[in-house]
C-alpha positions in Angstrom: 0.0 0.0 0.0 1.4 3.4 -1.0 1.6 6.3 1.4 -1.1 8.1 -0.6 -3.5 5.2 -0.2 -2.8 5.0 3.5 -3.3 8.8 3.9 -6.6 8.6 1.9 -7.9 5.7 4.0 -6.9 7.6 7.2 -8.6 10.8 6.1 -11.8 9.0 5.2 -11.8 7.2 8.6 -11.2 10.5 10.3 -14.2 12.0 8.4 -16.4 9.1 9.6 -15.1 9.8 13.2 -16.0 13.5 13.0 -19.5 12.6 11.5 -20.2 10.4 14.5 -18.9 13.2 16.9 -21.2 15.6 15.1 -24.2 13.3 15.8 -23.2 13.1 19.4 -23.1 16.9 19.7 -26.5 17.2 18.1 -27.9 14.6 20.5 -26.4 16.5 23.5 -28.1 19.6 22.2 -31.5 17.9 22.1 -31.1 16.9 25.8 -30.4 20.5 26.8 -33.6 21.7 25.1 -36.1 19.5 27.0 -39.2 21.7 27.9 -39.0 20.8 31.6 -35.9 22.8 32.2 -36.8 26.2 33.8 -35.1 28.5 31.3 -36.6 31.6 29.8 -36.9 31.7 26.0 -33.8 34.0 25.7 -31.6 31.5 27.7 -33.0 28.6 25.7 -32.1 30.2 22.4 -28.6 31.1 23.6 -28.1 27.5 24.8 -29.4 26.3 21.4 -27.1 28.4 19.4 -24.1 27.6 21.6 -25.0 23.9 21.4 -25.3 24.0 17.6 -21.8 25.4 17.0 -19.9 22.2 17.9 -22.2 19.9 16.0 -22.2 22.2 12.9 -18.4 22.6 13.0 -17.9 18.8 13.5 -20.3 18.1 10.6 -18.5 20.6 8.4 -15.1 19.0 9.3 -16.5 15.6 8.4 -17.8 16.8 5.0 -14.6 18.7 4.2 -12.4 15.7 5.1 -14.6 13.3 3.1 -14.7 15.5 0.0 -11.1 16.5 0.0 -9.5 13.2 1.0 -8.0 12.5 -2.4 -6.4 15.9 -2.9 -5.3 16.0 0.8 -3.8 12.5 0.6 -1.8 13.6 -2.5 -0.5 16.6 -0.7 0.3 14.6 2.5 2.1 11.9 0.6 3.9 14.3 -1.7 2.8 12.5 -4.8 4.8 13.7 -7.8 3.8 13.7 -11.5 6.3 11.0 -12.4 5.0 7.5 -11.4 7.1 5.6 -8.9 7.7 1.9 -9.2 5.3 -0.4 -7.4 6.4 -1.8 -4.1 6.8 -0.7 -0.5 6.9 3.0 0.3 10.0 4.5 1.8 9.9 4.9 5.6 10.2 8.6 5.2 7.0 8.7 3.2 5.2 6.9 6.0 6.7 9.1 8.7 5.7 12.3 6.8 2.2 11.0 6.2 1.7 9.9 9.8 2.9 13.3 11.1 0.6 15.1 8.6 -2.4 13.1 9.6 -1.6 13.5 13.3 -1.4 17.3 12.7 -4.8 17.3 10.9 -6.3 15.4 13.8 -4.9 17.8 16.3 -6.0 20.9 14.3 -9.4 19.6 13.5 -10.0 18.5 17.2 -9.4 22.1 18.3 -12.0 23.7 16.1 -15.3 22.8 17.8 -14.1 23.9 21.3 -12.5 27.0 19.8 -15.7 27.9 18.1 -17.9 27.3 21.2 -15.5 29.2 23.5 -15.4 32.1 21.1 -19.1 32.2 20.8 -19.6 32.1 24.6 -17.1 34.8 25.3 -18.5 37.1 22.7 -22.1 36.9 23.8 -23.6 40.0 25.3 -24.7 39.6 28.9 -28.3 38.3 29.1 -30.2 38.3 32.4 -29.7 34.9 34.0 -26.9 33.8 31.6 -24.0 36.1 32.6 -20.6 34.6 32.9 -19.0 35.1 36.3 -15.3 35.8 36.7 -14.4 32.2 37.1 -16.3 31.1 34.0 -14.7 33.9 32.0 -11.3 32.7 33.0 -12.2 29.1 32.1 -13.5 30.1 28.7 -10.5 32.3 28.0 -8.3 29.4 29.0 -10.2 27.1 26.7 -9.8 29.7 23.9 -6.0 29.9 24.4 -5.8 26.1 24.6 -7.7 25.8 21.3 -5.5 28.3 19.6 -2.4 26.5 20.7 -3.7 23.1 19.7 -4.7 24.5 16.3 -1.2 26.0 15.8 0.6 22.8 16.8 -1.7 20.8 14.5 -1.2 23.1 11.6 2.6 23.1 12.2 2.6 19.3 12.2 0.4 19.1 9.1 2.3 21.6 7.0 5.8 20.9 8.3 5.5 17.1 8.3 8.2 16.5 5.7 10.7 18.7 7.5 9.8 17.2 10.9 10.1 13.7 9.5 13.6 14.6 8.2 14.6 16.0 11.6 13.3 12.9 13.4 15.2 10.6 10.9 18.4 12.6 11.2 18.5 12.9 15.0 16.1 10.2 16.3 16.3 7.1 14.2 18.9 4.6 15.1 19.4 1.5 13.0 
């Protein structure tokens, strides 16, 4: 199996994973909106919008990964225009592909929480739904964590070939 095929399969599996996560998020939203909970209509709509963000982001991620798996796998594996002989891929190809997919997983994992935290922090205060000082600190911390996770994931995804070369140069002992 070539590195491109492995990356393609990995990205499609990742898309299925995010589709399932999206369904979980939508299910959690439905449990928040049961009529028995004593919320005003303003609070209920704020909770609904805040609850929709992770499900929508995860669903969008799943669709984007599914639809772009071929092009992304070519980019990850570094497929050139000249055909390579059949056989086993070089270990460098596998390391680069594995780091790129790990970076995509890390970056994509950061997006739902990042979107939810951003939405929650940017909400104007509503009676009965104000954030206290502790909650503000928690959401800002979650925002910083999401930005850092996204940055590390993108660095891994886009720098996978260089990182694999560094790991091979300094870390691999035969």
